[in-house]
C-alpha positions as protocol buffer text, in pm:
chain_id: "A"
residue {
  index: 1
  type: MET
  ca { x: 523 y: 4341 z: 27298 }
}
residue {
  index: 2
  type: THR
  ca { x: 483 y: 4686 z: 27142 }
}
residue {
  index: 3
  type: LEU
  ca { x: 254 y: 4731 z: 26845 }
}
residue {
  index: 4
  type: THR
  ca { x: 468 y: 4915 z: 26587 }
}
residue {
  index: 5
  type: ILE
  ca { x: 396 y: 5076 z: 26251 }
}
residue {
  index: 6
  type: ASN
  ca { x: 546 y: 4770 z: 26082 }
}
residue {
  index: 7
  type: TYR
  ca { x: 234 y: 4569 z: 26162 }
}
residue {
  index: 8
  type: LEU
  ca { x: 27 y: 4821 z: 25966 }
}
residue {
  index: 9
  type: PHE
  ca { x: 272 y: 4802 z: 25676 }
}
residue {
  index: 10
  type: TRP
  ca { x: 253 y: 4422 z: 25676 }
}
residue {
  index: 11
  type: LEU
  ca { x: -127 y: 4430 z: 25683 }
}
residue {
  index: 12
  type: LEU
  ca { x: -134 y: 4672 z: 25390 }
}
residue {
  index: 13
  type: GLY
  ca { x: 122 y: 4458 z: 25207 }
}
residue {
  index: 14
  type: ILE
  ca { x: -95 y: 4149 z: 25250 }
}
residue {
  index: 15
  type: VAL
  ca { x: -401 y: 4333 z: 25117 }
}
residue {
  index: 16
  type: LEU
  ca { x: -206 y: 4459 z: 24814 }
}
residue {
  index: 17
  type: LEU
  ca { x: -60 y: 4113 z: 24754 }
}
residue {
  index: 18
  type: VAL
  ca { x: -408 y: 3959 z: 24751 }
}
residue {
  index: 19
  type: ILE
  ca { x: -534 y: 4231 z: 24516 }
}
residue {
  index: 20
  type: GLY
  ca { x: -238 y: 4180 z: 24285 }
}
residue {
  index: 21
  type: GLY
  ca { x: -300 y: 3806 z: 24285 }
}
residue {
  index: 22
  type: MET
  ca { x: -667 y: 3855 z: 24203 }
}
residue {
  index: 23
  type: ILE
  ca { x: -578 y: 4076 z: 23906 }
}
residue {
  index: 24
  type: VAL
  ca { x: -307 y: 3841 z: 23775 }
}
residue {
  index: 25
  type: THR
  ca { x: -548 y: 3546 z: 23782 }
}
residue {
  index: 26
  type: ASP
  ca { x: -831 y: 3742 z: 23617 }
}
residue {
  index: 27
  type: LYS
  ca { x: -816 y: 3620 z: 23257 }
}
residue {
  index: 28
  type: ASP
  ca { x: -1064 y: 3886 z: 23147 }
}
residue {
  index: 29
  type: HIS
  ca { x: -839 y: 4170 z: 23263 }
}
residue {
  index: 30
  type: PRO
  ca { x: -686 y: 4356 z: 22964 }
}
residue {
  index: 31
  type: ARG
  ca { x: -348 y: 4404 z: 23139 }
}
residue {
  index: 32
  type: ARG
  ca { x: -359 y: 4139 z: 23408 }
}
residue {
  index: 33
  type: LEU
  ca { x: 16 y: 4065 z: 23420 }
}
residue {
  index: 34
  type: THR
  ca { x: 142 y: 4423 z: 23425 }
}
residue {
  index: 35
  type: ALA
  ca { x: -139 y: 4560 z: 23643 }
}
residue {
  index: 36
  type: GLY
  ca { x: -120 y: 4268 z: 23886 }
}
residue {
  index: 37
  type: GLY
  ca { x: 259 y: 4284 z: 23886 }
}
residue {
  index: 38
  type: PHE
  ca { x: 244 y: 4656 z: 23971 }
}
residue {
  index: 39
  type: TRP
  ca { x: 47 y: 4591 z: 24289 }
}
residue {
  index: 40
  type: ILE
  ca { x: 252 y: 4284 z: 24381 }
}
residue {
  index: 41
  type: ILE
  ca { x: 573 y: 4490 z: 24359 }
}
residue {
  index: 42
  type: TYR
  ca { x: 412 y: 4756 z: 24575 }
}
residue {
  index: 43
  type: ALA
  ca { x: 306 y: 4488 z: 24823 }
}
residue {
  index: 44
  type: LEU
  ca { x: 660 y: 4352 z: 24847 }
}
residue {
  index: 45
  type: ILE
  ca { x: 792 y: 4698 z: 24934 }
}
residue {
  index: 46
  type: PHE
  ca { x: 555 y: 4711 z: 25230 }
}
residue {
  index: 47
  type: LEU
  ca { x: 617 y: 4351 z: 25335 }
}
residue {
  index: 48
  type: ILE
  ca { x: 996 y: 4320 z: 25308 }
}
residue {
  index: 49
  type: GLY
  ca { x: 1116 y: 4662 z: 25193 }
}
residue {
  index: 50
  type: ASP
  ca { x: 1309 y: 4722 z: 25516 }
}
residue {
  index: 51
  type: LYS
  ca { x: 1503 y: 4398 z: 25461 }
}
residue {
  index: 52
  type: LEU
  ca { x: 1595 y: 4471 z: 25099 }
}
residue {
  index: 53
  type: PRO
  ca { x: 1895 y: 4680 z: 24986 }
}
residue {
  index: 54
  type: VAL
  ca { x: 1786 y: 5039 z: 24927 }
}
residue {
  index: 55
  type: GLU
  ca { x: 1918 y: 5016 z: 24571 }
}
residue {
  index: 56
  type: LEU
  ca { x: 1686 y: 4724 z: 24500 }
}
residue {
  index: 57
  type: VAL
  ca { x: 1389 y: 4911 z: 24645 }
}
residue {
  index: 58
  type: GLY
  ca { x: 1476 y: 5201 z: 24416 }
}
residue {
  index: 59
  type: VAL
  ca { x: 1482 y: 4966 z: 24117 }
}
residue {
  index: 60
  type: LEU
  ca { x: 1139 y: 4831 z: 24216 }
}
residue {
  index: 61
  type: VAL
  ca { x: 999 y: 5184 z: 24238 }
}
residue {
  index: 62
  type: ILE
  ca { x: 1142 y: 5265 z: 23893 }
}
residue {
  index: 63
  type: ALA
  ca { x: 985 y: 4945 z: 23760 }
}
residue {
  index: 64
  type: MET
  ca { x: 648 y: 5056 z: 23899 }
}
residue {
  index: 65
  type: ALA
  ca { x: 688 y: 5396 z: 23734 }
}
residue {
  index: 66
  type: LEU
  ca { x: 770 y: 5236 z: 23400 }
}
residue {
  index: 67
  type: ILE
  ca { x: 472 y: 4998 z: 23420 }
}
residue {
  index: 68
  type: ALA
  ca { x: 238 y: 5287 z: 23499 }
}
residue {
  index: 69
  type: GLY
  ca { x: 400 y: 5519 z: 23245 }
}
residue {
  index: 70
  type: PHE
  ca { x: 353 y: 5275 z: 22958 }
}
residue {
  index: 71
  type: GLY
  ca { x: -14 y: 5217 z: 23039 }
}
residue {
  index: 72
  type: GLY
  ca { x: 30 y: 4885 z: 23213 }
}
residue {
  index: 73
  type: VAL
  ca { x: -205 y: 4965 z: 23503 }
}
residue {
  index: 74
  type: THR
  ca { x: -556 y: 4964 z: 23364 }
}
residue {
  index: 75
  type: ALA
  ca { x: -890 y: 4871 z: 23515 }
}
residue {
  index: 76
  type: GLY
  ca { x: -1059 y: 4539 z: 23456 }
}
residue {
  index: 77
  type: LYS
  ca { x: -1428 y: 4459 z: 23460 }
}
residue {
  index: 78
  type: ALA
  ca { x: -1527 y: 4445 z: 23825 }
}
residue {
  index: 79
  type: ARG
  ca { x: -1741 y: 4159 z: 23951 }
}
residue {
  index: 80
  type: VAL
  ca { x: -1988 y: 4317 z: 24188 }
}
residue {
  index: 81
  type: LEU
  ca { x: -2315 y: 4217 z: 24343 }
}
residue {
  index: 82
  type: SER
  ca { x: -2623 y: 4271 z: 24128 }
}
residue {
  index: 83
  type: GLU
  ca { x: -2793 y: 4609 z: 24147 }
}
residue {
  index: 84
  type: GLU
  ca { x: -3100 y: 4448 z: 24304 }
}
residue {
  index: 85
  type: ALA
  ca { x: -2891 y: 4290 z: 24580 }
}
residue {
  index: 86
  type: ARG
  ca { x: -2711 y: 4616 z: 24653 }
}
residue {
  index: 87
  type: LYS
  ca { x: -3037 y: 4814 z: 24667 }
}
residue {
  index: 88
  type: ALA
  ca { x: -3194 y: 4555 z: 24897 }
}
residue {
  index: 89
  type: SER
  ca { x: -2890 y: 4565 z: 25128 }
}
residue {
  index: 90
  type: ALA
  ca { x: -2888 y: 4946 z: 25134 }
}
residue {
  index: 91
  type: ALA
  ca { x: -3259 y: 4959 z: 25212 }
}
residue {
  index: 92
  type: ARG
  ca { x: -3218 y: 4707 z: 25496 }
}
residue {
  index: 93
  type: LEU
  ca { x: -2921 y: 4883 z: 25654 }
}
residue {
  index: 94
  type: ASN
  ca { x: -3028 y: 5242 z: 25584 }
}
residue {
  index: 95
  type: ASN
  ca { x: -2821 y: 5487 z: 25797 }
}
residue {
  index: 96
  type: LYS
  ca { x: -2643 y: 5200 z: 25972 }
}
residue {
  index: 97
  type: LEU
  ca { x: -2412 y: 5206 z: 25670 }
}
residue {
  index: 98
  type: PHE
  ca { x: -2236 y: 5502 z: 25830 }
}
residue {
  index: 99
  type: VAL
  ca { x: -2136 y: 5301 z: 26139 }
}
residue {
  index: 100
  type: PRO
  ca { x: -1823 y: 5138 z: 25988 }
}
residue {
  index: 101
  type: ALA
  ca { x: -1712 y: 5469 z: 25832 }
}
residue {
  index: 102
  type: LEU
  ca { x: -1752 y: 5657 z: 26160 }
}
residue {
  index: 103
  type: THR
  ca { x: -1582 y: 5378 z: 26352 }
}
residue {
  index: 104
  type: ILE
  ca { x: -1247 y: 5459 z: 26192 }
}
residue {
  index: 105
  type: PRO
  ca { x: -1209 y: 5819 z: 26323 }
}
residue {
  index: 106
  type: VAL
  ca { x: -1364 y: 5734 z: 26660 }
}
residue {
  index: 107
  type: VAL
  ca { x: -1122 y: 5447 z: 26724 }
}
residue {
  index: 108
  type: THR
  ca { x: -830 y: 5654 z: 26593 }
}
residue {
  index: 109
  type: VAL
  ca { x: -904 y: 5937 z: 26837 }
}
residue {
  index: 110
  type: ILE
  ca { x: -959 y: 5702 z: 27132 }
}
residue {
  index: 111
  type: ILE
  ca { x: -631 y: 5518 z: 27073 }
}
residue {
  index: 112
  type: THR
  ca { x: -438 y: 5841 z: 27010 }
}
residue {
  index: 113
  type: LEU
  ca { x: -559 y: 5997 z: 27336 }
}
residue {
  index: 114
  type: SER
  ca { x: -521 y: 5682 z: 27548 }
}
residue {
  index: 115
  type: ALA
  ca { x: -194 y: 5544 z: 27407 }
}
residue {
  index: 116
  type: SER
  ca { x: 25 y: 5713 z: 27668 }
}
residue {
  index: 117
  type: HIS
  ca { x: -165 y: 5525 z: 27942 }
}
residue {
  index: 118
  type: LEU
  ca { x: -142 y: 5185 z: 27772 }
}
residue {
  index: 119
  type: VAL
  ca { x: 184 y: 5082 z: 27937 }
}
residue {
  index: 120
  type: PHE
  ca { x: 238 y: 4739 z: 28087 }
}
residue {
  index: 121
  type: GLY
  ca { x: 550 y: 4649 z: 28278 }
}
residue {
  index: 122
  type: GLY
  ca { x: 716 y: 4967 z: 28159 }
}
residue {
  index: 123
  type: THR
  ca { x: 660 y: 4874 z: 27794 }
}
residue {
  index: 124
  type: PRO
  ca { x: 415 y: 5080 z: 27589 }
}
residue {
  index: 125
  type: LEU
  ca { x: 150 y: 4874 z: 27413 }
}
residue {
  index: 126
  type: ILE
  ca { x: 158 y: 5104 z: 27108 }
}
residue {
  index: 127
  type: GLU
  ca { x: 460 y: 5270 z: 26950 }
}
residue {
  index: 128
  type: GLN
  ca { x: 429 y: 5632 z: 27064 }
}
residue {
  index: 129
  type: LYS
  ca { x: 580 y: 5810 z: 26764 }
}
residue {
  index: 130
  type: ASN
  ca { x: 331 y: 5652 z: 26521 }
}
residue {
  index: 131
  type: VAL
  ca { x: 32 y: 5620 z: 26750 }
}
residue {
  index: 132
  type: THR
  ca { x: -212 y: 5803 z: 26518 }
}
residue {
  index: 133
  type: LEU
  ca { x: -133 y: 5586 z: 26216 }
}
residue {
  index: 134
  type: ILE
  ca { x: -148 y: 5270 z: 26423 }
}
residue {
  index: 135
  type: GLY
  ca { x: -481 y: 5382 z: 26570 }
}
residue {
  index: 136
  type: PHE
  ca { x: -606 y: 5446 z: 26218 }
}
residue {
  index: 137
  type: GLY
  ca { x: -506 y: 5093 z: 26115 }
}
residue {
  index: 138
  type: ILE
  ca { x: -678 y: 4939 z: 26416 }
}
residue {
  index: 139
  type: GLY
  ca { x: -986 y: 5149 z: 26340 }
}
residue {
  index: 140
  type: CYS
  ca { x: -995 y: 5014 z: 25985 }
}
residue {
  index: 141
  type: VAL
  ca { x: -978 y: 4654 z: 26108 }
}
residue {
  index: 142
  type: ILE
  ca { x: -1257 y: 4710 z: 26361 }
}
residue {
  index: 143
  type: ALA
  ca { x: -1465 y: 4890 z: 26098 }
}
residue {
  index: 144
  type: LEU
  ca { x: -1420 y: 4595 z: 25861 }
}
residue {
  index: 145
  type: ALA
  ca { x: -1545 y: 4359 z: 26132 }
}
residue {
  index: 146
  type: PHE
  ca { x: -1850 y: 4578 z: 26190 }
}
residue {
  index: 147
  type: ALA
  ca { x: -1918 y: 4596 z: 25816 }
}
residue {
  index: 148
  type: CYS
  ca { x: -1900 y: 4218 z: 25776 }
}
residue {
  index: 149
  type: VAL
  ca { x: -2139 y: 4160 z: 26067 }
}
residue {
  index: 150
  type: MET
  ca { x: -2384 y: 4427 z: 25952 }
}
residue {
  index: 151
  type: THR
  ca { x: -2390 y: 4324 z: 25586 }
}
residue {
  index: 152
  type: ARG
  ca { x: -2373 y: 3950 z: 25667 }
}
residue {
  index: 153
  type: ASP
  ca { x: -2089 y: 3923 z: 25418 }
}
residue {
  index: 154
  type: THR
  ca { x: -1733 y: 3796 z: 25426 }
}
residue {
  index: 155
  type: VAL
  ca { x: -1381 y: 3938 z: 25429 }
}
residue {
  index: 156
  type: GLY
  ca { x: -1343 y: 3782 z: 25085 }
}
residue {
  index: 157
  type: GLN
  ca { x: -1616 y: 4009 z: 24950 }
}
residue {
  index: 158
  type: SER
  ca { x: -1441 y: 4308 z: 25106 }
}
residue {
  index: 159
  type: MET
  ca { x: -1124 y: 4211 z: 24918 }
}
residue {
  index: 160
  type: LYS
  ca { x: -1321 y: 4203 z: 24593 }
}
residue {
  index: 161
  type: GLU
  ca { x: -1449 y: 4552 z: 24665 }
}
residue {
  index: 162
  type: ALA
  ca { x: -1096 y: 4664 z: 24756 }
}
residue {
  index: 163
  type: ARG
  ca { x: -973 y: 4526 z: 24423 }
}
residue {
  index: 164
  type: ARG
  ca { x: -1252 y: 4716 z: 24242 }
}
residue {
  index: 165
  type: LEU
  ca { x: -1154 y: 5045 z: 24408 }
}
residue {
  index: 166
  type: VAL
  ca { x: -783 y: 4992 z: 24348 }
}
residue {
  index: 167
  type: ASP
  ca { x: -858 y: 4914 z: 23984 }
}
residue {
  index: 168
  type: ALA
  ca { x: -1058 y: 5236 z: 23958 }
}
residue {
  index: 169
  type: LEU
  ca { x: -792 y: 5449 z: 24128 }
}
residue {
  index: 170
  type: SER
  ca { x: -516 y: 5282 z: 23926 }
}
residue {
  index: 171
  type: TRP
  ca { x: -159 y: 5410 z: 23978 }
}
residue {
  index: 172
  type: ALA
  ca { x: -295 y: 5734 z: 24130 }
}
residue {
  index: 173
  type: ALA
  ca { x: -337 y: 5546 z: 24459 }
}
residue {
  index: 174
  type: VAL
  ca { x: 41 y: 5543 z: 24492 }
}
residue {
  index: 175
  type: LEU
  ca { x: 86 y: 5916 z: 24427 }
}
residue {
  index: 176
  type: PRO
  ca { x: 63 y: 6045 z: 24787 }
}
residue {
  index: 177
  type: GLN
  ca { x: 350 y: 5825 z: 24905 }
}
residue {
  index: 178
  type: MET
  ca { x: 560 y: 5891 z: 24594 }
}
residue {
  index: 179
  type: LEU
  ca { x: 510 y: 6266 z: 24607 }
}
residue {
  index: 180
  type: GLY
  ca { x: 575 y: 6273 z: 24981 }
}
residue {
  index: 181
  type: MET
  ca { x: 914 y: 6116 z: 24916 }
}
residue {
  index: 182
  type: LEU
  ca { x: 972 y: 6367 z: 24635 }
}
residue {
  index: 183
  type: GLY
  ca { x: 955 y: 6643 z: 24895 }
}
residue {
  index: 184
  type: LEU
  ca { x: 1237 y: 6480 z: 25092 }
}
residue {
  index: 185
  type: VAL
  ca { x: 1443 y: 6445 z: 24774 }
}
residue {
  index: 186
  type: PHE
  ca { x: 1390 y: 6814 z: 24697 }
}
residue {
  index: 187
  type: SER
  ca { x: 1486 y: 6906 z: 25051 }
}
residue {
  index: 188
  type: ASP
  ca { x: 1807 y: 6700 z: 25043 }
}
residue {
  index: 189
  type: ALA
  ca { x: 1892 y: 6845 z: 24701 }
}
residue {
  index: 190
  type: GLY
  ca { x: 1887 y: 7197 z: 24845 }
}
residue {
  index: 191
  type: VAL
  ca { x: 1574 y: 7322 z: 24670 }
}
residue {
  index: 192
  type: GLY
  ca { x: 1467 y: 7494 z: 24992 }
}
residue {
  index: 193
  type: LYS
  ca { x: 1789 y: 7697 z: 24999 }
}
residue {
  index: 194
  type: ALA
  ca { x: 1741 y: 7787 z: 24633 }
}
residue {
  index: 195
  type: VAL
  ca { x: 1387 y: 7906 z: 24709 }
}
residue {
  index: 196
  type: ALA
  ca { x: 1519 y: 8113 z: 24999 }
}
residue {
  index: 197
  type: HIS
  ca { x: 1780 y: 8272 z: 24773 }
}
residue {
  index: 198
  type: VAL
  ca { x: 1531 y: 8356 z: 24498 }
}
residue {
  index: 199
  type: THR
  ca { x: 1269 y: 8497 z: 24733 }
}
residue {
  index: 200
  type: THR
  ca { x: 1513 y: 8712 z: 24930 }
}
residue {
  index: 201
  type: ALA
  ca { x: 1683 y: 8833 z: 24611 }
}
residue {
  index: 202
  type: TYR
  ca { x: 1370 y: 8943 z: 24426 }
}
residue {
  index: 203
  type: ILE
  ca { x: 1110 y: 8998 z: 24701 }
}
residue {
  index: 204
  type: SER
  ca { x: 1146 y: 9224 z: 25004 }
}
residue {
  index: 205
  type: LEU
  ca { x: 1068 y: 9007 z: 25306 }
}
residue {
  index: 206
  type: ASP
  ca { x: 1131 y: 9289 z: 25554 }
}
residue {
  index: 207
  type: TYR
  ca { x: 757 y: 9324 z: 25592 }
}
residue {
  index: 208
  type: ARG
  ca { x: 594 y: 9044 z: 25789 }
}
residue {
  index: 209
  type: LEU
  ca { x: 273 y: 9027 z: 25585 }
}
residue {
  index: 210
  type: ILE
  ca { x: 469 y: 8992 z: 25261 }
}
residue {
  index: 211
  type: ALA
  ca { x: 680 y: 8711 z: 25410 }
}
residue {
  index: 212
  type: VAL
  ca { x: 365 y: 8534 z: 25529 }
}
residue {
  index: 213
  type: ALA
  ca { x: 204 y: 8574 z: 25187 }
}
residue {
  index: 214
  type: VAL
  ca { x: 514 y: 8437 z: 25013 }
}
residue {
  index: 215
  type: TYR
  ca { x: 511 y: 8132 z: 25242 }
}
residue {
  index: 216
  type: CYS
  ca { x: 140 y: 8056 z: 25199 }
}
residue {
  index: 217
  type: ILE
  ca { x: 129 y: 8121 z: 24824 }
}
residue {
  index: 218
  type: GLY
  ca { x: 455 y: 7928 z: 24780 }
}
residue {
  index: 219
  type: MET
  ca { x: 303 y: 7630 z: 24963 }
}
residue {
  index: 220
  type: ALA
  ca { x: 4 y: 7639 z: 24728 }
}
residue {
  index: 221
  type: LEU
  ca { x: 215 y: 7677 z: 24414 }
}
residue {
  index: 222
  type: PHE
  ca { x: 465 y: 7404 z: 24504 }
}
residue {
  index: 223
  type: THR
  ca { x: 176 y: 7176 z: 24594 }
}
residue {
  index: 224
  type: MET
  ca { x: 26 y: 7240 z: 24251 }
}
residue {
  index: 225
  type: VAL
  ca { x: 356 y: 7146 z: 24088 }
}
residue {
  index: 226
  type: MET
  ca { x: 419 y: 6839 z: 24302 }
}
residue {
  index: 227
  type: GLY
  ca { x: 59 y: 6736 z: 24358 }
}
residue {
  index: 228
  type: ASN
  ca { x: 102 y: 6694 z: 24732 }
}
residue {
  index: 229
  type: GLY
  ca { x: 128 y: 6929 z: 25029 }
}
residue {
  index: 230
  type: PHE
  ca { x: 369 y: 6692 z: 25204 }
}
residue {
  index: 231
  type: ALA
  ca { x: 612 y: 6731 z: 24915 }
}
residue {
  index: 232
  type: ALA
  ca { x: 588 y: 7111 z: 24919 }
}
residue {
  index: 233
  type: PHE
  ca { x: 620 y: 7144 z: 25296 }
}
residue {
  index: 234
  type: PRO
  ca { x: 994 y: 7076 z: 25345 }
}
residue {
  index: 235
  type: VAL
  ca { x: 1079 y: 7301 z: 25050 }
}
residue {
  index: 236
  type: MET
  ca { x: 886 y: 7610 z: 25162 }
}
residue {
  index: 237
  type: THR
  ca { x: 937 y: 7557 z: 25534 }
}
residue {
  index: 238
  type: GLY
  ca { x: 1310 y: 7511 z: 25491 }
}
residue {
  index: 239
  type: GLY
  ca { x: 1334 y: 7802 z: 25249 }
}
residue {
  index: 240
  type: VAL
  ca { x: 1101 y: 8064 z: 25398 }
}
residue {
  index: 241
  type: GLY
  ca { x: 913 y: 7932 z: 25700 }
}
residue {
  index: 242
  type: VAL
  ca { x: 1192 y: 7860 z: 25947 }
}
residue {
  index: 243
  type: PRO
  ca { x: 1460 y: 8111 z: 25837 }
}
residue {
  index: 244
  type: ILE
  ca { x: 1223 y: 8407 z: 25791 }
}
residue {
  index: 245
  type: LEU
  ca { x: 896 y: 8358 z: 25982 }
}
residue {
  index: 246
  type: VAL
  ca { x: 1047 y: 8180 z: 26282 }
}
residue {
  index: 247
  type: ASN
  ca { x: 1406 y: 8301 z: 26308 }
}
residue {
  index: 248
  type: VAL
  ca { x: 1356 y: 8662 z: 26192 }
}
residue {
  index: 249
  type: PHE
  ca { x: 998 y: 8742 z: 26299 }
}
residue {
  index: 250
  type: HIS
  ca { x: 995 y: 8494 z: 26593 }
}
residue {
  index: 251
  type: GLY
  ca { x: 663 y: 8336 z: 26503 }
}
residue {
  index: 252
  type: ASN
  ca { x: 507 y: 8024 z: 26655 }
}
residue {
  index: 253
  type: PRO
  ca { x: 625 y: 7726 z: 26444 }
}
residue {
  index: 254
  type: ALA
  ca { x: 325 y: 7511 z: 26544 }
}
residue {
  index: 255
  type: VAL
  ca { x: 82 y: 7764 z: 26395 }
}
residue {
  index: 256
  type: MET
  ca { x: 302 y: 7799 z: 26087 }
}
residue {
  index: 257
  type: VAL
  ca { x: 298 y: 7424 z: 26026 }
}
residue {
  index: 258
  type: ALA
  ca { x: -80 y: 7392 z: 26064 }
}
residue {
  index: 259
  type: ILE
  ca { x: -182 y: 7687 z: 25845 }
}
residue {
  index: 260
  type: GLY
  ca { x: 107 y: 7629 z: 25604 }
}
residue {
  index: 261
  type: MET
  ca { x: -15 y: 7277 z: 25530 }
}
residue {
  index: 262
  type: PHE
  ca { x: -370 y: 7408 z: 25494 }
}
residue {
  index: 263
  type: SER
  ca { x: -237 y: 7656 z: 25236 }
}
residue {
  index: 264
  type: GLY
  ca { x: -75 y: 7367 z: 25054 }
}
residue {
  index: 265
  type: TYR
  ca { x: -407 y: 7187 z: 25040 }
}
residue {
  index: 266
  type: CYS
  ca { x: -550 y: 7494 z: 24863 }
}
residue {
  index: 267
  type: GLY
  ca { x: -303 y: 7410 z: 24586 }
}
residue {
  index: 268
  type: THR
  ca { x: -419 y: 7048 z: 24592 }
}
residue {
  index: 269
  type: LEU
  ca { x: -768 y: 7163 z: 24495 }
}
residue {
  index: 270
  type: MET
  ca { x: -635 y: 7337 z: 24183 }
}
residue {
  index: 271
  type: THR
  ca { x: -399 y: 7089 z: 24019 }
}
residue {
  index: 272
  type: PRO
  ca { x: -436 y: 6781 z: 23798 }
}
residue {
  index: 273
  type: MET
  ca { x: -113 y: 6655 z: 23958 }
}
residue {
  index: 274
  type: ALA
  ca { x: -327 y: 6558 z: 24258 }
}
residue {
  index: 275
  type: ALA
  ca { x: -482 y: 6295 z: 24036 }
}
residue {
  index: 276
  type: ASN
  ca { x: -619 y: 6078 z: 24316 }
}
residue {
  index: 277
  type: PHE
  ca { x: -821 y: 6377 z: 24445 }
}
residue {
  index: 278
  type: ASN
  ca { x: -921 y: 6557 z: 24126 }
}
residue {
  index: 279
  type: MET
  ca { x: -888 y: 6336 z: 23820 }
}
residue {
  index: 280
  type: VAL
  ca { x: -1006 y: 6001 z: 23960 }
}
residue {
  index: 281
  type: PRO
  ca { x: -1341 y: 6137 z: 24088 }
}
residue {
  index: 282
  type: ALA
  ca { x: -1408 y: 6284 z: 23743 }
}
residue {
  index: 283
  type: ALA
  ca { x: -1334 y: 5946 z: 23589 }
}
residue {
  index: 284
  type: LEU
  ca { x: -1548 y: 5755 z: 23840 }
}
residue {
  index: 285
  type: LEU
  ca { x: -1839 y: 5992 z: 23782 }
}
residue {
  index: 286
  type: GLU
  ca { x: -1783 y: 5970 z: 23405 }
}
residue {
  index: 287
  type: LEU
  ca { x: -1778 y: 6348 z: 23369 }
}
residue {
  index: 288
  type: PRO
  ca { x: -1721 y: 6469 z: 23010 }
}
residue {
  index: 289
  type: ASP
  ca { x: -1468 y: 6729 z: 23133 }
}
residue {
  index: 290
  type: LYS
  ca { x: -1181 y: 6563 z: 23320 }
}
residue {
  index: 291
  type: ASN
  ca { x: -1096 y: 6898 z: 23483 }
}
residue {
  index: 292
  type: ALA
  ca { x: -1453 y: 6965 z: 23599 }
}
residue {
  index: 293
  type: VAL
  ca { x: -1373 y: 6894 z: 23965 }
}
residue {
  index: 294
  type: ILE
  ca { x: -1077 y: 7135 z: 23961 }
}
residue {
  index: 295
  type: LYS
  ca { x: -1280 y: 7414 z: 23797 }
}
residue {
  index: 296
  type: VAL
  ca { x: -1546 y: 7391 z: 24067 }
}
residue {
  index: 297
  type: GLN
  ca { x: -1288 y: 7393 z: 24347 }
}
residue {
  index: 298
  type: ILE
  ca { x: -1077 y: 7691 z: 24230 }
}
residue {
  index: 299
  type: PRO
  ca { x: -1296 y: 7972 z: 24382 }
}
residue {
  index: 300
  type: THR
  ca { x: -1301 y: 7794 z: 24719 }
}
residue {
  index: 301
  type: ALA
  ca { x: -926 y: 7730 z: 24708 }
}
residue {
  index: 302
  type: LEU
  ca { x: -837 y: 8092 z: 24628 }
}
residue {
  index: 303
  type: THR
  ca { x: -1071 y: 8225 z: 24897 }
}
residue {
  index: 304
  type: LEU
  ca { x: -923 y: 7991 z: 25158 }
}
residue {
  index: 305
  type: LEU
  ca { x: -571 y: 8084 z: 25055 }
}
residue {
  index: 306
  type: VAL
  ca { x: -639 y: 8455 z: 25117 }
}
residue {
  index: 307
  type: VAL
  ca { x: -800 y: 8372 z: 25453 }
}
residue {
  index: 308
  type: ASN
  ca { x: -499 y: 8156 z: 25546 }
}
residue {
  index: 309
  type: ILE
  ca { x: -259 y: 8444 z: 25478 }
}
residue {
  index: 310
  type: PHE
  ca { x: -440 y: 8673 z: 25720 }
}
residue {
  index: 311
  type: LEU
  ca { x: -491 y: 8397 z: 25978 }
}
residue {
  index: 312
  type: LEU
  ca { x: -121 y: 8307 z: 25975 }
}
residue {
  index: 313
  type: ASN
  ca { x: -18 y: 8673 z: 25997 }
}
residue {
  index: 314
  type: PHE
  ca { x: -242 y: 8716 z: 26303 }
}
residue {
  index: 315
  type: LEU
  ca { x: -222 y: 8384 z: 26490 }
}
residue {
  index: 316
  type: MET
  ca { x: 147 y: 8302 z: 26441 }
}
residue {
  index: 317
  type: PHE
  ca { x: 263 y: 8615 z: 26621 }
}
residue {
  index: 318
  type: LEU
  ca { x: 26 y: 8628 z: 26919 }
}
């Protein structure tokens, strides 16, 4: 039997279903039905989305957007351990607290590098095309086991903490997946071709450095608009990256992809659209300025963007 990405989806669906159920049954939650229903709908998409008609899945996504848009996903009062208990646990564990967190990347790397050798009877143990994500999921499960043993607590407590974090993140937790799909919609709608037409009509891309700068800056700007580098990538790569940098200047596409995405992440640092990265931390830290995180990150983002332009211009054409 091959371990496929579906097992990770089902596991995530079960976690979301439990969280949704906990919120729905929390009578002290100010929006328990709408907030719990939001996460239950999301859970169903992971659990049985591939068996549902695509039109129905689209309706469910629209329903989630409407619930979030009308303020139906709000945080409840989290039930957490007392401050004394948490301080005592932290003092007892000290730096051992980092073990579960470090377990996730270590297991992910080990499984990613060894997956091609895990073949039994001609059947791979892990689905090769999604090996990194599957390794990440396995790493999370192993890390949870370590955390439960170290803290002498239960999986039930971990679900309560998961519910608390999901409540704090609110609908922003769904943004990466939604915005990633938005990039595919833009690509299918021909936005990449429109970008190519505009850039070639108004900007001279005969010079390689200018073409590289347009690609990197475009990745950052589209990421700022869409809130996600994955959404910007198909637009800029289809519009400028492949037709100009690869086909005209014969650059290395692997280098273009790596540095292009990094340029997109520079845009992530500078936009409120990336709410799960920039707005949620400000809310969790109770900062008086909701844009404080963005303001601090802008100098770093702009500096990295300039560095990326010169790196791409040099490394892509070696």
